[in-house]
N, C-alpha and C positions, 0 to 999 in steps of 0.2 A: 525414236531417235537412236541411231546406231552407237553402240559403245565400243571402247577399245577392245574389250575382251571378245566381243563377237567377231571383230575383224581378225583377231589372232586365231580364233577357231576356224574362220573361213580360210585363212592362208594355209593352215595345216590340212584342212579337208580337201583343198584343191589338189594337194599332192597325193591323196589317198583315194578320193572318190572318182568314179568314171566320168561323171558329168558335172558342169557348173551348177545345174539345178539342184543336184543332190548336196553339193558342198554348201550352196546358199541355204537350203532347207536345214542342214545340220547346224549352221551358224545362226539360224533364226532371222533371216533377212530375205528380201526380194532378190530375184536373180539379176535384175537390172542394177540394183544397188551393189550386188556382189561384183559385177563387172566393173563398176566405178572404182571400188577400192582396190581391185586387182590391178587396174590401170594406173592408179595413183601410187600404189605401193606405200601408203602412209596410214597411220592411225587417225581416227576422227579428232583426237586431241591435238594432232600435229597440223591439221589443216583448218582448225577452228579459228575464226577471225576474232581478234581482240575487240572487245566492246569499248570503242573510243568516241562514240557519238552520244549526244544528249537525247533522252527519250521525251523530254518536254522543254519548253522554252525557259531560258534563265530569267527569273523575275528581276534579278539585280543587274541585268546587262547594261541598262542606261546609267545606273549610279555607280557601277563598279569602278570606273576611273577615279571618281571622287573618293570612294572608300580606299582604293589602292594608294592614293596620294597621302591619306591620313596614316595608313599603315607604314608607308615609307618613312614618314617623319617620326611617328611614334609606334614602333612595332609592338609595344606592350599593350596597346588598346585592345580591350575585349570585344568580342563580336556583339555581345548584348549592348554595350555602350554605343557602338556604331549603328546598330539597328535602331535603338531609341533615337539617335541623332537624325537618321534619315526619316523616321516616322514623324518627328517634329517638323522637319524641313519639307516633307511631301505628305501632308495630312491626307488620310484616307486611301493612300496608294498601297500601303503594306500592312498586312494583317499579322497579329501576334504569332500565328501558327507558322509563319515563314522564317522565324528566327533560326530554327534548326538548319534550314537550307543555307543561310548566310554563315552559320557556324562551320558547316562542312566546307564551304567555299574558302573561308579564311584559313581553315586547317590545312587545306591543300596548298594555299599560298605560302603559309609558314614553312611547310615541308619542302617546297620547290624553290621559293624565291626569298623567303624570310631570312633574318640574320642567323648566322651559325650558332648552334647551341653549345654550351659548355660540355667538354668531354671529361668524363671521370675515368681515371686509370686505376684498375685494380692493383693492389699492392701485395707483394709476396713477403710474408713475415717469417722471421727466423726465430727459433726457440731462444728464450731468455734475452732477446734484444730490446723489446719495447714493452712498456706498460702505459696504459692510458687511464685518466680519471676525470671525473666531472661531477657536478651536483645535479640532482634531479628532484623536482618538487613532487610531494606525495599527497597533496591536498585533495585531489579528485578521488582518491581511493576511500575517503571517509573513515579513516581509522579513528577510534575513540579509546580513551583510557578511563576506565570507571565511569563511562557515560559522557565524558567530556571530550570535545573535539581536540584531536592531537595533530595540529598543523606542524609539519616538519619537512626536512629534506633528508635525502640519503646521499652521502659521499660515496660514489660508486667507482670501484677500481676493477680494471680488466686487463688480462694478458691477451693481446690479440691473436697470438699464435695458437694457444690452446683454448681460449675463451674462458679460462678460469676467472672467477669473479668473487668479490666480496663487497661489503658496504658497512658504513657507520652512520648511525642516526645523528643528525645535527640540526641546527636551527638558523644558520646564516652561512653565507659564502665568505667567511672571514679566514684570515691566515690561520688562526687557531684551529678552525674546523678542518682546513686543508692538512695541517700538520698532524693533527690527531688521526684523521681518516687515513692518510697515506702511511703513517707509521703503524697503525693497527693492521693495515693490509700487508705491509712488508714483513712484520713479525709473525703474522698468521701464515704468510707464504713461506717463511723460513729462509729467505734469500733476497738478493737485490738484482733486478735486471740491469741492463746497460743504460737505457734511456727512459725518461718519463715525459709524456706529452700531456699537456693540459689546454683547456680553453683559455681565452684571454681574460682570466679573472683579475680584477683590480688588486686582489690581495697577493697575487703572484707576479703580475706583469705590469710594467709601467705603461701609462698612456703616452703614446708618441707626442700628443699635443702638449704635454708638460715639459718637453725638451730634455728628458732624461737620456743620458748616453747609454746606460745599461738597460738591457731588455727586462731583466727580472728585478724584483724588489730585493732589498738587502737581506731580509729575513728568509725569503724563499730561496735565494741563492745559497744562504748558509745551510738551509735544510738539505739542498741538493748536494752540497759539498760533504756534509756529515755522512751521507749514505753513498757517496761516490756516484751519484746519478748524473747523467747528462741531461739537463733540462731542455725541452723544446716546446714550442707553442704553435697554435694554428695561426693562419693569417686572418686579419680583420675581416669579418663577414663571411668566413669560409668554414662553417661548422662541419661540413663533410670531411674535412681533413682529420677530424677526430671521429670519423664515421663508425669505428668499431664500438666505441663507448656509447655513441648515440643510438646505435642499433640495439646494444645490450640494455639501455634504458627501457626501450619499448618492450623487449622480450622479458625482462625482469618484472616490469610492472604488470604485464599480461599474466605471467606465471603467478605473481602475488595475488592478482585479482581472482584467478582460478582457485588458488589455495584458500582464499577467504570464503569463496562460494562453497567449497567443500566443507570448510569449518562451520559454516552456518552462522557466523557472527563476525563483525568487524570490531567488536569491543574486547579489550584486554583488561585484566585486573590491574596491571601495573606496566610501567615502561619496560621493566626487566622481562616480563612475560612476552611482550611484543618483540623485544630484542632477541629472545630465545627463538621465537617463531621465525624471525628473519634468518637467524643462523642456520636453523634446520632447512629452510628453503634454499639458501645458498649451497648447503651441503648436497641437497638433492640435485640441484642444477649442475653442480660440479662432478657428480658421481659418474656421469657419462663421458667425461673428458679426461679420464685418467691416463690414457695412453700418451696423448700429446703433452699432458701436464708433466708426466715423468720425464719426457725429453727436456722440458724447460728446467725442471729441478736440477738436472745433472749439470747444467751450464750456468746456473745462477751464482752470483758472487756472495761471499759471506756477509752477514749482518755486522754492524759495528758492535763494540763492547756494550754500549748502552744506547738508550733512546735519546733523541734530540730534545732539548728543553724547549717545548713549544709555546711557552708563555711569553707574553709581551711585558716588559718591565719598564716602569716609568714612575715618576714622583708627582704627588699632588699635595697641595696645602689644604688643610681642613679649615673650612670657613667658620665664621662666628655662629652660624646656625647648626653647627656640628654635622655638616654634610660635605660630601665630595661629589665631583662629577666624573664619571667613568663611561667612556664610549657614548656620550650624549644622553646619559641617564643620571639621575640624582640618587645617592645612597647616604644613609646616616651612618655615623661611626660614634664610638664612645666620646662623650663630651670632654673627657680628660685630654683628648687629642686636638682640641680647638687651638688653631694657630700653629700647630706643628706640621712639618712636612713628612708625609708617610710614603712608603714604597708600595707600589701595586704590582702584583704578579697576575696578569690577566690571562685566563685560560678560556677554552671554548664555551663553557657553561657556568663558570664561577670565577671569582678572583680572590686572591689572598691579600691581606693587609699585614705589612711588616713595619716595625718601628724599632730603631736601635738594634738592628740585626736579630730581632725577636719576632716570631710569628704571633699576630694578635687575633685575627679573625678570618673566617671564610664566608663569603657572601655569594649567593646564587646570582648570576647575571640576568638582567631583564632582557627580554627580546624586543627588538625595535628601538625606537628613540623617543625622547621627550617624556619618559616615564619616571617614576620615583618609587623607592623602597625605603620607608622610614621605620626603623625598629624602635618601638616606644621605650624599651629598656635603656636605650642610649641617652634619652633626653628627659625621662620622667622626673628625675630628681629636681631639675630646674623648672619643669612645667608646674610641679606642685608649689614651688615658690612663686611662680608667675602665672597663676590660673587665668588671669585676664587675657593672656596671649592665646589661649586654647580656642576660643570661639571663632576667630578669624585666621587661624593657622592654615597656611597654604596646603599643608599635607595632612590635614586633620583626619581624612578618611583612613589613613594608615594607622591611626591610633584606636581603632576598633578591631581588636584581634579576632572576634567572632561576631556574628549577628546579634548575640545576646548582649554583648557590650553596647551595641548601638541601641537596642531596645532599652537597656538600663539608662543610657544617657537621655533618651527621649522622655522616659518616665521621670527622671530627675528634673528636667526642664519644666515639667508641669507642676512638680512639688515645690521646687526651690527656684523661683524666677531669677533671683539675683546671684545665687551661689551654686547653681547647678554644675558649672564647670569645675569648681573647687571640689564638690562632693564626688563627681565622677573621677577626677584625677586621683583622689585619695583611694578609690576602688582600684584604679589602674595601677597605682603604686603597690597595692597588696599583691596584684598579679605579678609585678616585676620582682618583688622582694621575697614572696613566699611561693605561690604556685598559680600559674595562669589556668591550669586545668581545674584546680580547686575553686577558684573564683568563678569560672565559667559554670561549673556544676552548681555552685551556690546561687548564681543568677538564674539558672534554669529552674531551680527549686522555687525561688521566690516568684518567678513569672508564672509557673504552673499553679502555685497555690494562690495566685492573685493577691499577694502580699506586697506591701510597700517596699520598694528597693531603696535602701539607704546604706551608707558606709558602715554604720554599726551593725546592721542586719547581716551584711555580707561578711564582715570581719568575724562575727559570732559564729556563723556557719562554717567558715574556713577553719577556725581554730577549735571548733567542736569536734571531738574525737568520735562522737556517735554518728553512725551512718544514717543517712536520710535518703528516701527514694525520690527519684526524678522520673519524668515522663518516659525517658528512654530505658529505664530499668524495668523492663517487662520480662517476667518469668513465665515460661510456658512449660507445664508439666510434660514429661516424656510420655508419648503415647505408646501403649502396648498394642501393636498391630495384630497380635494373635487373636484378639477378640473378634476381628472380622472373619478369621477362619472358623471360629466357634459358631458365629452367627450363620455362616454359609452351611456348616454341618447340620445345624438344627433345621435350616430350611429344607435341606435334602431329605432329612428323616421324615419330616411332615409330608 
């Protein structure tokens, strides 16, 4: 087959060689072929006929009108679905290996006759104009804290112009998480861009179906006003409009995955250790973006004097069971507050209790809904007076501070059939009034020594100033590793 380069050599040789035979030999082709290309004056690629005919018969020729009709009505139908349909309708006529042929045929139809595809228009960003944020789930990365699965989210913040990014650990897509994450990012950034774009998060954006006239929720709008940010949101079902942050989600988690592989472990001693690991990773990612980042810093607006108070404030009345309901979960409070209306300041990971303009307590928030957190110290005084209520108490599991307390209760049930609850509550009362750690240690000692667990035995050990050993009090003498050097030395001498 003659190539373009041979014809170029031929044309040049025809001007320098004495005969066509010599010119054709120099180009590596037959003299007859040389005369052909001299006459045409074109390269082989210019006279090559386009391949527009089938090399084999179309197996779907007879059923294509039917398939075409289906595609006209429902363009989203997959080739595999249509193939299975015609296999059922015409049994034995089409083999599984012909699926790829139909897929190619439908692909060509979509490109030439199918519905027009959505066009994405690349945007040109300006320094300091826009910031984007969204939540991304981290469950698939398998992070653990002290061996326990750490399911969490990252509130991810990005400047599209420079790709500068940062993030905050959180556990829900609540307004408190948005407020804390956004403010952490802005204060770390040291300035405020002009606009902030977010996904259609229910904590920030009203659902159109609810008939609200304002786009944003009252608290989110107040957060935007505090920082002088112009809020914007994507259209429903159009996540690509927040494309920069979506792309950074992918790249950030890929970088984190690689860093974890290099580290050799996904387990961290504490949440603070993990947070430090993330801060270092963000610093590494941002280190190569300094040139464009400095352009943004120059045009960012000043931060306000103070941070926005991101807590949600509301009032609840303490029920007769000394409990309150906060964000679909039940918490206990001091029994003195029964019947009183208290003020709640709800933050992303905890809430504060206020009464009479005084701070009373700080309680960690439960994740999810339908859960409960009962602190035995809040109700133990009355449980001791009403021991009969303990056996069927709805939240009884919360009244076993450690597994040793549960073992103690089971042991007491075997010893005291009718007054096991009363005996256990007296032990729990010691933990509340003196020391939970001391009671737990005493129970551990009695269990290890296989002695009877009673209120008197626990009280005696708690108030006894003499130290007593438990199973976890294991002392290992320090090993002098120099003895191994001496042993090796003696072996070499021998």
